[in-house]
Structures are given as structure tokens and as C-alpha cells.
C-alpha positions in Angstrom: 47.3 13.8 111.5 48.7 17.2 110.3 47.7 18.3 106.8 49.9 21.3 106.2 51.5 24.4 107.6 50.3 24.9 111.3 48.3 28.5 111.7 51.2 29.9 113.7 53.9 28.9 111.2 56.6 31.8 111.1 57.0 32.9 107.4 59.9 35.1 107.3 63.0 36.6 105.7 66.8 36.7 106.7 69.8 39.0 106.4 72.9 39.6 108.3 74.4 42.8 109.6 77.7 42.5 107.6 76.1 42.0 104.3 73.4 44.7 104.5 74.2 47.3 107.1 76.9 49.6 105.6 77.9 52.3 108.0 81.0 50.4 108.8 82.6 53.3 110.7 79.7 55.4 111.9 78.2 55.8 115.4 81.2 54.3 117.0 81.5 51.0 115.3 84.8 49.2 115.3 86.2 47.5 112.3 85.0 43.7 112.2 86.5 40.8 110.2 84.1 41.0 107.3 85.0 44.7 106.5 88.4 43.2 105.6 87.5 40.9 102.8 88.6 42.5 99.6 86.8 42.3 96.2 87.5 43.5 92.7 84.5 43.8 90.5 86.8 43.4 87.5 88.0 39.7 88.6 87.1 36.8 86.2 84.8 34.2 87.5 87.8 32.0 88.2 89.6 34.9 90.0 86.4 35.5 92.1 86.3 31.8 93.2 90.0 32.0 94.1 89.8 35.1 96.1 86.9 34.2 98.2 89.0 34.4 101.4 88.0 31.0 102.7 91.7 31.2 103.8 92.8 34.6 104.7 96.4 35.7 104.5 98.4 38.0 106.6 99.3 40.1 103.5 95.5 40.8 102.7 94.6 41.2 106.4 97.2 43.8 106.9 96.6 45.7 103.8 92.8 45.8 104.6 93.3 47.2 107.9 94.6 50.6 106.5 92.6 50.6 103.5 90.4 53.6 103.0 88.7 53.1 99.4 85.4 51.3 100.3 85.0 50.4 96.4 87.1 47.2 97.2 85.6 46.2 100.4 81.7 45.8 99.7 80.8 44.5 103.2 81.7 48.2 104.4 78.8 49.7 102.3 76.2 46.7 101.9 72.8 48.2 101.1 73.1 50.7 103.7 70.3 49.0 105.7 71.8 50.8 108.8 70.2 54.1 107.4 67.2 52.6 105.4 65.9 50.0 107.7 62.5 51.6 108.5 61.9 51.7 104.6 62.9 48.1 104.3 60.8 46.9 107.3 57.8 48.6 105.6 58.2 46.5 102.6 58.6 43.4 104.8 55.3 44.4 106.5 53.7 44.7 103.1 55.2 41.3 102.1 53.3 40.0 105.2 56.5 38.5 107.1 55.8 36.9 110.4 59.4 37.0 111.6 62.5 38.8 110.7 65.9 37.4 111.1 69.0 39.6 111.3 72.3 39.6 113.2 73.7 42.0 115.9 77.2 43.4 114.9 79.5 42.8 117.8 81.7 45.6 116.7 78.9 48.0 116.9 78.2 47.1 120.6 81.8 46.5 121.6 84.1 48.2 119.0 87.3 46.6 120.2 85.5 43.4 121.6 87.4 43.8 124.9 86.0 47.2 125.8 85.0 47.7 129.4 81.8 49.4 128.5 79.3 49.0 125.6 78.8 51.6 122.9 75.3 53.2 123.7 74.8 54.3 120.2 75.0 50.8 119.0 72.7 49.3 121.5 70.1 52.2 120.6 70.3 51.2 117.1 69.0 47.7 117.8 66.3 48.8 120.2 65.0 51.1 117.4 65.3 48.3 114.8 63.5 45.7 116.8 60.9 47.9 118.1 60.2 48.8 114.6 59.9 45.0 114.0 57.3 44.7 116.5 55.5 47.7 115.5 55.2 46.3 112.1 54.0 42.8 113.6 57.2 40.9 113.0 58.8 38.7 115.6 62.6 39.0 115.8 65.2 36.2 115.2 68.4 37.7 116.4 71.9 36.1 115.6 74.4 37.0 118.0 77.4 36.3 115.9 77.1 35.9 112.1 80.9 35.3 111.4 82.1 38.9 112.1 84.2 39.7 115.2 85.9 42.9 116.1 89.3 42.9 114.3 91.0 43.8 117.6 90.4 40.4 118.8 92.2 39.1 116.0 95.2 41.3 116.3 95.5 41.0 119.9 94.2 37.6 120.9 94.5 35.6 117.7 90.7 35.2 117.3 88.8 32.1 118.7 91.8 30.3 119.4 92.1 32.2 122.5 89.9 31.1 125.3 89.7 34.6 126.4 87.1 35.3 123.6 84.7 33.1 125.4 84.6 35.7 128.3 84.4 38.7 125.8 81.7 37.1 123.8 79.6 36.5 127.1 80.2 40.0 128.3 78.7 41.1 124.8 75.9 38.5 125.1 75.0 39.7 128.8 74.5 43.2 127.3 72.3 42.0 124.6 70.2 39.9 127.0 69.8 42.7 129.7 69.3 45.5 127.3 67.3 43.7 124.3 66.0 40.6 125.9 62.4 41.6 125.9 62.7 42.7 122.0 63.8 39.3 120.9 61.8 36.3 120.3 64.5 33.8 119.3 68.2 33.9 119.9 71.0 32.1 117.8 74.4 32.5 119.4 76.4 31.5 116.0 75.3 31.3 112.6 76.5 28.2 110.8 78.8 27.1 113.6 80.2 24.4 111.5 81.6 27.2 109.1 84.9 27.0 111.2 85.8 24.1 109.2 84.8 24.5 105.7 85.5 28.3 106.0 88.0 29.0 108.7 88.4 32.9 108.1 84.7 33.5 108.3 83.8 30.9 111.0 86.4 31.2 113.6 88.6 34.2 112.3 91.8 32.2 111.6 94.6 33.6 109.4 96.1 30.4 107.8 99.7 31.4 107.4 99.9 32.3 111.3 99.2 28.8 112.4 101.7 25.9 112.7 98.9 23.2 112.8 95.9 24.7 111.0 93.6 21.7 111.7 94.2 21.7 115.3 93.8 25.4 115.7 90.3 24.9 113.7 88.9 22.6 116.1 90.4 24.6 119.1 88.6 27.4 118.1 85.3 25.4 117.3 85.6 23.9 121.0 85.6 27.6 122.3 82.6 28.4 120.2 80.7 25.3 121.3 81.6 26.2 125.1 80.5 29.8 124.5 77.3 28.6 122.8 76.4 26.6 126.0 77.4 29.2 128.3 75.1 31.6 126.4 72.2 29.3 126.6 72.7 29.3 130.4 73.1 33.0 130.5 70.0 33.7 128.5 67.9 31.2 130.6 68.9 33.1 133.9 68.3 36.6 132.6 65.3 35.9 130.3 63.4 32.9 131.6 61.6 31.1 128.9 63.8 32.3 126.3 64.3 30.3 123.2 68.0 29.8 122.3 68.9 27.6 119.4 71.8 26.0 117.3 72.5 26.4 113.7 74.7 24.7 111.0 75.1 24.8 107.3 73.4 21.6 106.3 75.0 19.6 103.7 72.8 16.7 102.9 74.8 13.9 101.6 73.8 10.8 99.5 76.2 7.9 98.7 77.1 8.2 95.0 76.4 4.6 94.5 75.4 1.5 96.4 79.0 0.7 96.7 79.3 -0.2 100.5 82.4 1.9 100.5 80.3 4.9 99.1 77.7 4.4 101.7 80.3 4.4 104.6 81.6 7.6 103.1 78.2 9.2 103.2 77.8 8.4 106.8 81.3 9.9 107.8 80.6 13.1 105.7 77.3 13.6 107.4 79.1 13.0 110.8 81.8 15.5 110.2 80.1 18.0 108.3 76.9 18.1 110.2 76.1 15.9 113.1 79.4 16.6 115.1 78.1 20.0 115.9 74.4 19.4 116.4 75.2 16.3 118.6 77.4 18.5 120.9 74.8 21.5 121.0 71.7 19.1 121.3 73.1 16.0 123.1 75.5 17.8 125.2 78.7 15.8 124.5 81.5 15.3 121.9 80.4 12.0 119.9 82.6 9.0 119.9 83.2 9.1 116.2 84.8 12.4 116.6 87.4 11.0 119.3 88.4 8.7 116.5 88.7 11.4 113.9 90.9 13.6 116.2 93.1 10.5 116.7 93.2 9.5 113.2 94.1 12.9 112.0 96.5 13.7 115.0 94.3 16.7 116.0 94.8 17.9 119.5 92.6 20.4 121.2 92.7 21.6 125.0 89.8 21.4 127.3 89.5 22.8 130.7 88.0 21.2 133.6 84.3 21.5 133.7 83.9 21.8 130.0 82.0 18.6 129.7 79.6 19.6 132.3 79.0 22.9 130.7 78.1 21.4 127.3 76.0 18.7 129.0 73.9 21.0 131.3 73.2 23.5 128.6 71.8 22.2 125.5 69.8 24.1 122.7 65.9 24.8 123.0 65.6 24.2 119.1 67.7 23.6 116.1 68.0 25.5 112.8 70.1 25.2 109.7 70.8 26.8 106.4 69.8 24.6 103.1 70.9 25.5 99.8 72.1 22.2 98.1 72.9 18.6 98.6 76.0 16.5 97.7 77.0 12.9 97.1 79.7 10.9 98.8 82.1 8.7 97.1 85.6 7.2 97.5 86.0 7.7 93.7 88.6 10.4 93.5 87.7 11.3 89.7 84.1 12.0 90.4 82.8 15.2 88.9 82.8 18.2 91.4 80.2 21.0 91.8 80.2 24.2 93.6 78.2 25.3 96.7 77.7 27.2 99.9 81.4 28.2 100.6 82.4 24.7 99.8 82.6 22.4 96.7 81.1 19.0 96.7 80.7 16.0 94.4 78.2 16.3 91.6 74.7 14.5 91.6 74.0 13.7 88.0 70.2 13.9 88.7 70.0 17.4 89.8 69.9 20.8 88.0 72.2 23.7 89.3 72.0 27.4 89.8 74.0 30.0 87.9 76.8 29.5 90.6 76.8 25.6 90.0 75.0 24.9 93.4 72.9 21.8 93.1 69.0 22.4 93.4 67.5 19.5 95.4 64.0 20.5 97.1 63.5 16.6 98.3 66.8 17.1 100.0 65.1 19.6 102.3 62.6 17.2 103.2 65.1 14.6 103.8 67.3 17.0 106.1 64.1 17.9 108.1 63.3 14.3 108.7 66.9 13.2 109.7 67.4 16.1 112.1 64.0 15.6 113.7 64.4 12.0 114.0 67.8 12.3 115.6 66.9 15.0 118.1 63.1 15.5 118.6 63.5 19.2 118.8 61.7 21.9 117.1 63.3 23.0 113.9 63.8 26.3 112.1 64.9 26.7 108.5 67.1 29.9 109.0 68.1 30.3 105.6 67.2 28.9 102.2 67.0 30.6 98.8 68.6 30.8 95.3 71.2 33.4 94.1 70.7 34.5 90.6 71.6 37.5 88.1 68.2 39.3 88.1 67.3 41.2 85.0 66.2 44.6 85.9 64.2 46.7 83.7 62.2 49.9 84.5 61.7 49.0 88.0 60.7 45.3 87.3 62.2 42.0 87.7 60.7 38.6 86.3 62.1 35.9 88.5 60.0 32.9 87.7 63.0 30.8 88.3 63.0 31.9 92.0 59.4 31.5 92.4 59.8 27.8 91.2 62.6 27.2 93.6 60.6 28.6 96.4 57.5 26.6 95.4 59.4 23.3 95.1 61.1 23.8 98.4 57.8 24.7 100.2 56.1 21.8 99.1 58.8 19.6 100.4 58.5 21.6 103.8 54.8 20.9 104.0 55.5 17.2 103.3 57.9 17.3 106.2 55.4 18.7 108.4 52.9 16.1 107.5 55.8 13.5 108.1 55.7 14.6 111.7 58.6 17.3 111.8 58.0 19.9 114.4 58.8 22.8 111.9 58.4 26.2 113.4 59.6 28.7 110.9 61.4 29.5 107.8 63.4 32.6 107.0 64.2 33.0 103.4 67.8 34.3 102.7 68.3 37.1 101.9 64.9 38.5 101.8 66.3 41.7 100.1 69.3 41.7 97.8 72.6 42.0 99.9 76.3 41.7 99.3 76.9 37.8 98.8 78.9 36.3 101.6 80.4 33.7 99.5 81.5 35.5 96.5 81.3 39.0 97.8 79.2 40.1 94.9 76.0 42.2 94.3 75.0 40.6 91.3 74.4 37.4 92.8 71.0 38.2 94.2 68.8 36.2 96.4 66.0 38.7 97.4 62.4 39.3 96.6 63.3 43.0 96.7 65.7 44.3 94.2 68.4 46.7 95.3 69.8 49.0 92.7 73.4 48.7 93.5 76.2 46.8 91.4 79.3 45.2 92.5 81.1 48.4 92.7 78.6 49.9 95.0 77.2 52.1 92.3 73.5 52.9 91.7 70.5 54.5 93.1 70.3 52.0 96.0 66.5 52.2 95.5 64.3 49.2 96.2 62.0 47.5 93.7 59.4 44.6 94.3 60.3 41.4 92.1 57.6 39.2 90.7 58.7 36.8 93.6 57.7 39.5 96.0 54.0 39.2 95.1 54.2 35.4 94.8 55.6 35.0 98.4 53.2 37.6 99.7 50.3 35.5 98.5 52.0 32.3 99.6 52.2 33.6 103.2 48.5 35.0 102.9 47.4 31.5 102.1 49.8 30.0 104.8 51.4 27.9 102.2 48.3 26.2 101.0 47.6 25.8 97.1 51.0 26.3 96.3 50.4 25.5 92.6 47.8 28.4 92.5 49.9 31.0 94.2 
């Protein structure tokens, strides 16, 4: 019987290129879709929630294409990880990380997405970055696509709705496998692949007012991504024998609001539509029957090509991963109180506390999710993202973030319980290990890291890094391999 974290457990941290790198127009990089997300630091909270670009408009999109003032486009400056990565990785080595998860920016490798040849400066950056990781004793967990695609693929082809993107994506993936393959330990083709449904601009790069049938367009895009995911697995196994290629969703753990049978049934449906549809396709290799009914009931039409079902069946994932920040409740009661969440809103659970952004904090839900996913698929699991966004008070180079320590401790305890339950949990990459621009709200003040970055919502500040109290707590936790969590 297992008694705790295995000796080879991969404690780590995660960021994405669009939220951290900056250097949006340097060394041959093209514009990507996250570069076009507009943010005004003077917005009220309500305005910030309203302008998160879940549904991008043509007006915003076209305006951003010609914008030159980076003040209003935080993803263009990030935290300048592109230039400071060596210093940041040195801090992560000091922290004791076993693995570092980051994403590769498609527009840095193929500036337009459909280029005939890759940008050598972009490839060299990732060679240097991943070599530095290994030099400092960290494995590499590389996300091939973390939302952002080259803008040209939207303006010319319409984004993921166009099947041509599968070929462009595979050309990109082949270059990565051939040039970076021996430097990456775990590959993830798509970050939170279910984002296409709950955040269509981020997930599948659709512009809502350009679609006659928005729902069908979303699922057509998702079909193309699922085919691309499967073909990427095939390609990786051919070029890099023994490679580990996974799938990822944003995990929305869902409880019935009451024991009323209608609420219980609603929780099953919410789990299927929000979570299991995607993992069923990636791990079981076929569209589940419940989605056929969903498409029929909602008049959703997608086009498949001959051979698509074979592609999905023959190329399933080696492991599964998910982001976990919160849980929800399901009910047929239209008047139930609502709560904020990870790019979505959900029904409020009266038994849970919430973060400053209204996200319901539920450590036990993580254990539940781990058990449910492992029981369903019997595949190794990676927690690719987990953390708490908060307004950290910085004073004289110090941040006393006991709330983050409590959050991590409580979630790690439940991870340990899940491992004892029998779940094959291989690693955990805390989001974002260093403060970065928030994807959901496009703010710097919503901080996740154990490393503080002196930069505000307008991009102003020294950009210096400081270790928070949580840095030292996580450092000791890693050293102790998650044992005696109450004493760390």
C-alpha cells in the first residue's frame, strides 16, 4: 500500500509563453492571438469582467492589429521572461523544482503559421531555454499550443474552423519533435482543450460576430483540434520513440446542488459536456454516444472526413492532465446563486470559501477529481495547473502570503490522499510559479507565484524578482517530498 508521494514525484511549476515572455515582436516572432487582447488598467472590476475577450469582436480584433501602444496589451510585455529566463530558472533551481512546464509560441517558430520554413532564431531560443532547464536539474514539460496561434491563421484561414490548420499545426509539431525532441520530457499538444467551448477566442480563436452558427463553429474547431491532437501523438511516437504525449482539460469538478434527482442528472450532464467529452475522445479514442445526442438535441453539425474515426481510435494519449482551481454545483434551479471561476462562471457552493476573485476553494474536490479521472481511464495523471490568484502586498522586497501557503498545503494533503487511494499521480506543476499576466482577467495584480515580479497592470515597475514566504514553504515541501505537511 502506498503511504505518500513516490520518491520520483515531479514537483514543479508552470507558466505560458504568452503570459510571461514579452518580446512580442523580437527575433522574427509574428503577432499571435493573445497579443491582440486589450486591457485598460483604469477599468472597474465590472468592466474588467465584461472585457475579458471570451467572445472577441471584429472591431476589437481589427483595432488591435494596428495598435502600437503596448500599455493596453499586457501579453505583449508579460514579465520579459524571454530575456530574463536564465535568472528565473536559477530561482526555480533554488526552489528545488523537478520539472518546469512552459509553452512554445507557434508565432515564434512560424511567424505567420503557414510559412514554408521555420524561424531559426525562435528554435534557438527554445534550445537554449530547455538546455538551461536540464542544466539546472529540471525536466521539461512543453505545451505545444497554449491558446495563442499566429494571427495570420485567423485573418487568412478563419482559425481552427478551417481544416487546413491541422496541416499547419503538424508542420509546426514536426519541427519541434525533430529539433527539440531530445530536450523535452513530456509533451502536451493543447492546453485545456475544452477551452474552445467555454472561451472560444482563447481556445479556438473564433471571432463571434463572423459566425452564422457559433455553436457548430466551436465544435467544428474542436473536432479539428482533437484530430490534430491524435495525429501529433502519432507523429511524436514515430520521431521520438518512447515519448510521453498527453491530453489536458480545465477540470470543472461538479456536485449536484441537492439530492433532487434532476440536480443529480444535471451534474452528470455537466461533467460529460464540460470534462469527459474531451478526455473520452483523447483517452478512449472515439466520440461518446452522449455527445451524439447533445449535437442532435442542439442542432449542432460538424463535418468529419473519412478516416477521422480511425485517427482518433489509433492514437490515444499516454497520460492525462488537467488544471484544477475550483469546483461547481449543478442544479436545474435557475435562481441559484452564481460564482466566478476559471474563465467561466458557475453555481455557488454554500459550503466553500472563495478567493478574492470569487473562485471557490475546494481542496477535497482535487482528490475527487483525481479519483474520478483515474478510475475512468487508468492512465497516469499530471496536475498541470493549480494555484490561487491574490493581491499580494509587497513591502521592502517581502511578501507575507500565508493564504497561499494554506492553499497549497490543503491541496497537497488531498493529492497525498489520492495517491494512497491508488491514483497514479506522476507530477504537479503549480500555476504560475512566478507572477505573470493573468490569462482570465489580463491583470498583473492577480498574482499566483511564489516569486513576486515588480510590475503593475500598466507594465510599470522595476521588473525585479523577490521571493515570497510561499517560496520558502514550497522549497521545504519539495525537499521533504510532501511529507509532514503540517510542519513545513
